[in-house]
Backbone bond lengths (Angstrom), bond angles and torsions (degrees), N, CA, C in turn:
res aa  C-N    CA-C-N  psi(-1)  N-CA   C-N-CA  omega(-1)  CA-C   N-CA-C  phi
1 M - - - 1.444 - - 1.520 107.53 -
2 G 1.311 117.80 121.42 1.458 122.06 -177.98 1.522 111.52 -102.08
3 N 1.284 115.17 145.14 1.461 122.43 177.38 1.531 109.63 -114.62
4 N 1.310 116.60 47.94 1.454 120.12 -176.22 1.523 112.99 -70.35
5 D 1.322 118.11 -21.41 1.457 119.89 -177.54 1.528 113.09 -88.36
6 R 1.329 117.14 -2.87 1.463 120.70 178.97 1.520 109.88 -80.24
7 P 1.323 117.81 142.03 1.469 118.97 176.57 1.530 110.34 -72.25
8 L 1.307 114.81 147.82 1.462 120.57 177.11 1.515 109.52 -85.01
9 S 1.298 115.27 146.51 1.459 119.68 176.38 1.521 108.53 -73.35
10 P 1.327 117.45 131.75 1.476 118.86 -179.16 1.525 111.36 -64.74
11 H 1.294 114.86 146.93 1.462 121.49 179.70 1.526 109.44 -88.18
12 L 1.316 116.87 164.36 1.462 121.37 179.19 1.518 112.70 -58.38
13 S 1.323 116.96 -28.82 1.457 118.83 -177.77 1.528 112.58 -70.99
14 I 1.320 117.82 -14.67 1.462 121.25 179.43 1.524 110.27 -81.57
15 Y 1.314 116.82 -36.68 1.457 120.92 -177.07 1.524 111.37 -82.63
16 R 1.322 116.10 148.30 1.460 120.93 169.31 1.521 106.64 -87.20
17 W 1.322 116.74 127.01 1.457 120.23 -177.63 1.526 109.96 -66.85
18 P 1.306 118.06 123.93 1.469 118.65 174.14 1.527 110.14 -69.38
19 I 1.307 115.66 152.08 1.467 120.28 -179.00 1.527 111.07 -62.06
20 T 1.327 117.09 -31.47 1.460 119.52 179.62 1.529 111.37 -67.48
21 M 1.324 116.92 -34.93 1.465 119.88 176.65 1.531 109.95 -69.50
22 T 1.315 116.04 -38.99 1.462 120.67 178.94 1.529 110.74 -62.67
23 T 1.335 116.63 -44.85 1.464 118.55 179.93 1.525 111.72 -68.80
24 S 1.314 117.35 -31.06 1.467 119.80 177.09 1.527 110.55 -65.10
25 I 1.322 115.96 -46.17 1.470 120.23 179.11 1.529 110.01 -66.19
26 L 1.330 116.13 -41.32 1.465 120.56 -179.91 1.525 111.61 -66.05
27 H 1.322 116.92 -32.81 1.463 120.32 177.30 1.529 110.54 -63.71
28 R 1.317 116.01 -42.63 1.470 119.80 177.62 1.527 111.08 -66.92
29 A 1.334 116.28 -42.62 1.466 120.26 -178.98 1.526 111.42 -65.41
30 T 1.335 116.82 -39.84 1.463 118.60 179.06 1.528 111.15 -69.63
31 G 1.321 117.63 -30.43 1.459 120.05 174.20 1.518 111.37 -62.75
32 L 1.329 116.18 -42.49 1.467 119.90 176.72 1.530 111.10 -66.90
33 A 1.331 116.72 -40.79 1.465 120.18 178.91 1.522 111.04 -63.30
34 L 1.332 116.61 -38.73 1.466 119.74 178.26 1.527 111.31 -66.76
35 S 1.314 117.28 -31.51 1.472 120.09 176.04 1.526 110.37 -64.97
36 A 1.321 116.19 -43.00 1.471 119.51 177.14 1.527 110.08 -67.13
37 G 1.320 116.90 -38.66 1.458 120.57 177.95 1.516 112.38 -64.48
38 F 1.320 116.60 -31.23 1.456 119.53 178.02 1.524 111.08 -65.93
39 V 1.321 117.34 -34.91 1.468 120.87 176.58 1.535 109.53 -64.18
40 V 1.326 117.04 -41.31 1.469 120.84 177.47 1.526 109.99 -66.43
41 F 1.314 116.98 -38.42 1.462 121.18 177.75 1.529 110.83 -61.33
42 V 1.317 117.55 -41.98 1.467 121.54 177.81 1.531 109.93 -65.35
43 A 1.344 116.62 -38.89 1.469 119.66 176.91 1.523 110.30 -63.90
44 W 1.326 116.98 -38.74 1.468 121.19 177.49 1.531 110.28 -62.16
45 L 1.330 116.66 -45.90 1.469 120.07 177.91 1.523 111.63 -62.46
46 F 1.321 116.14 -41.59 1.462 120.57 179.65 1.526 110.46 -62.94
47 D 1.339 117.08 -44.98 1.460 120.27 179.77 1.521 111.75 -67.79
48 A 1.324 116.96 -35.36 1.465 120.09 177.47 1.525 110.60 -65.69
49 A 1.321 117.29 -35.56 1.462 121.02 179.75 1.527 112.08 -80.29
50 S 1.340 116.91 -17.93 1.468 120.27 -176.28 1.523 113.45 -83.34
51 G 1.301 117.69 -13.52 1.461 119.10 178.33 1.512 112.07 127.35
52 A 1.324 114.11 171.07 1.458 121.12 -174.28 1.531 112.55 -66.08
53 A 1.324 117.46 -37.68 1.470 120.03 -177.99 1.527 110.94 -66.84
54 S 1.301 116.02 -44.46 1.464 120.39 178.99 1.522 111.12 -65.46
55 Y 1.315 116.43 -39.88 1.461 121.27 179.63 1.526 110.77 -67.15
56 A 1.312 117.88 -36.78 1.466 121.75 178.41 1.526 110.94 -64.05
57 V 1.320 116.66 -38.93 1.468 120.12 177.24 1.526 110.10 -64.12
58 F 1.323 116.82 -43.04 1.465 120.34 178.08 1.527 110.56 -61.01
59 L 1.333 117.13 -42.26 1.462 120.97 -178.92 1.523 112.59 -65.36
60 T 1.321 117.58 -31.67 1.473 118.79 177.30 1.528 110.36 -64.46
61 Y 1.328 117.08 -37.96 1.467 120.00 176.24 1.527 111.36 -72.20
62 A 1.314 116.94 -40.16 1.463 120.38 -178.52 1.527 111.74 -69.37
63 D 1.322 117.70 -30.41 1.461 121.13 -179.20 1.520 113.26 -86.68
64 S 1.324 117.50 -2.01 1.465 119.90 177.54 1.535 109.68 -73.70
65 I 1.307 115.82 170.71 1.471 120.14 179.84 1.516 110.31 -62.75
66 L 1.323 117.06 -44.68 1.466 120.36 178.87 1.524 111.02 -64.88
67 G 1.319 117.04 -41.71 1.458 120.55 179.31 1.514 112.41 -63.48
68 T 1.330 116.23 -42.56 1.468 120.14 178.13 1.524 110.87 -65.53
69 A 1.326 116.97 -40.88 1.471 120.18 178.36 1.528 110.83 -62.91
70 L 1.316 116.77 -40.67 1.470 120.05 177.79 1.525 111.16 -66.14
71 L 1.314 117.17 -40.82 1.467 120.15 178.61 1.529 111.99 -65.08
72 I 1.325 116.78 -39.75 1.466 120.07 176.14 1.527 109.63 -65.05
73 G 1.320 116.98 -43.05 1.465 120.86 177.90 1.518 112.11 -61.29
74 W 1.333 116.49 -42.26 1.467 119.52 179.29 1.519 111.59 -68.95
75 S 1.326 117.39 -34.05 1.457 118.18 177.30 1.534 110.31 -69.51
76 F 1.338 118.03 -38.42 1.467 119.56 173.83 1.521 110.35 -61.89
77 A 1.327 116.80 -43.33 1.471 120.46 179.19 1.527 110.51 -59.83
78 F 1.326 116.45 -40.52 1.460 119.76 178.90 1.521 111.22 -63.80
79 F 1.325 116.71 -50.45 1.468 120.04 -177.09 1.528 111.78 -66.92
80 F 1.323 117.73 -36.92 1.459 119.49 177.92 1.522 110.36 -67.52
81 H 1.331 116.12 -47.65 1.462 120.23 -178.04 1.532 110.67 -62.14
82 L 1.328 117.03 -39.25 1.458 121.31 177.73 1.531 110.78 -64.83
83 S 1.323 116.63 -48.98 1.465 120.48 -178.39 1.526 111.61 -63.91
84 N 1.311 116.41 -43.29 1.460 119.79 179.91 1.529 110.68 -69.99
85 G 1.319 117.44 -29.53 1.462 120.37 174.86 1.519 111.53 -65.65
86 V 1.325 116.98 -39.30 1.463 120.34 175.69 1.525 109.56 -64.59
87 R 1.329 116.64 -39.97 1.468 120.89 175.87 1.518 110.72 -58.65
88 H 1.313 117.14 -41.78 1.469 121.29 177.92 1.526 111.26 -66.14
89 L 1.324 117.83 -33.07 1.467 119.74 176.08 1.528 111.17 -63.67
90 F 1.340 116.31 -39.27 1.461 119.29 174.99 1.531 110.74 -63.85
91 W 1.320 116.08 -39.18 1.466 119.32 177.31 1.523 110.81 -64.19
92 D 1.329 116.45 -38.87 1.464 119.77 178.18 1.522 111.50 -62.47
93 A 1.330 116.54 -27.65 1.463 120.79 177.43 1.525 111.48 -84.61
94 G 1.342 117.01 -0.07 1.457 120.81 178.13 1.516 113.93 86.80
95 L 1.318 117.79 17.21 1.464 121.67 -177.23 1.530 110.66 -108.78
96 G 1.319 116.72 143.96 1.455 121.25 171.09 1.509 115.79 85.47
97 F 1.328 118.59 24.95 1.458 120.59 -177.75 1.524 114.28 -90.31
98 E 1.324 117.28 -11.81 1.463 118.55 176.83 1.522 108.75 -63.58
99 K 1.335 116.20 149.37 1.464 119.63 -174.46 1.531 112.17 -58.01
100 Y 1.323 117.43 -45.42 1.465 119.52 -178.70 1.528 110.68 -67.55
101 Q 1.353 117.88 -33.40 1.465 120.66 178.30 1.525 110.63 -69.70
102 A 1.328 116.65 -41.48 1.466 120.32 179.40 1.520 110.75 -64.87
103 N 1.327 116.97 -42.05 1.468 120.16 178.42 1.524 111.24 -66.33
104 A 1.334 116.70 -43.73 1.467 120.08 -179.81 1.528 111.22 -64.32
105 S 1.316 117.02 -42.27 1.468 119.42 -179.77 1.524 111.26 -68.84
106 A 1.326 117.70 -31.80 1.468 120.33 177.08 1.526 110.45 -65.62
107 W 1.340 116.45 -45.94 1.462 119.42 176.81 1.521 111.31 -63.87
108 F 1.333 116.60 -39.04 1.463 120.38 178.83 1.525 110.94 -61.67
109 V 1.321 116.91 -43.18 1.469 121.20 -179.94 1.531 110.29 -63.34
110 L 1.318 117.01 -44.61 1.464 120.14 179.47 1.530 111.44 -62.25
111 I 1.316 116.26 -47.78 1.469 120.21 -179.24 1.521 110.54 -65.68
112 L 1.338 116.81 -41.63 1.459 120.28 178.79 1.517 111.44 -61.42
113 A 1.321 118.13 -40.87 1.465 121.26 179.55 1.528 110.87 -63.51
114 V 1.320 116.96 -41.32 1.466 120.28 178.58 1.532 110.03 -66.53
115 V 1.331 117.23 -43.99 1.466 120.93 -179.61 1.527 110.80 -63.98
116 L 1.329 117.28 -45.51 1.471 120.14 -179.81 1.520 111.88 -64.58
117 T 1.325 116.96 -39.46 1.467 120.15 177.38 1.529 110.49 -63.86
118 T 1.328 115.96 -44.12 1.461 120.11 179.07 1.527 110.86 -63.11
119 L 1.320 116.72 -45.73 1.469 120.11 178.51 1.519 111.70 -62.04
120 F 1.316 117.02 -42.02 1.465 120.79 179.61 1.517 110.97 -59.13
121 W 1.330 117.52 -47.45 1.457 120.04 -177.28 1.519 111.56 -76.37
122 W 1.311 118.45 -27.72 1.458 121.17 176.94 1.523 110.28 -71.76
123 L 1.323 117.09 -43.49 1.464 120.77 179.20 1.527 112.36 -71.96
124 R 1.317 116.59 -25.14 1.460 121.97 -179.71 1.521 110.88 -69.77
125 A 1.324 117.15 -33.13 1.473 121.17 -174.00 1.511 112.67 -73.72
């Protein structure tokens, strides 16, 4: 029995991803990234408590190109997750559910996370 006359369900590649879907996925991904970053944070604390030699070894990895890229990524994940969490608090209060408000707040959260990450690393230097 063939179902050739039935329409096919469109694939994800046909749809344009709404910004709200992107921020939802990014919120989950940054939560996972922050979990991995927390393990590195604990390693940093452990090495700092273990003495100067152990801490120096940790700093050589953290000051490498890969280490710096990971730290920048984790700081973006922190600022995005924080900003989007505040957005969710407004949603919990029943505010910002209109389509234009949800889209505007999603763009605001993304831009704010980039600006805060840039400011953090600029002020750090």
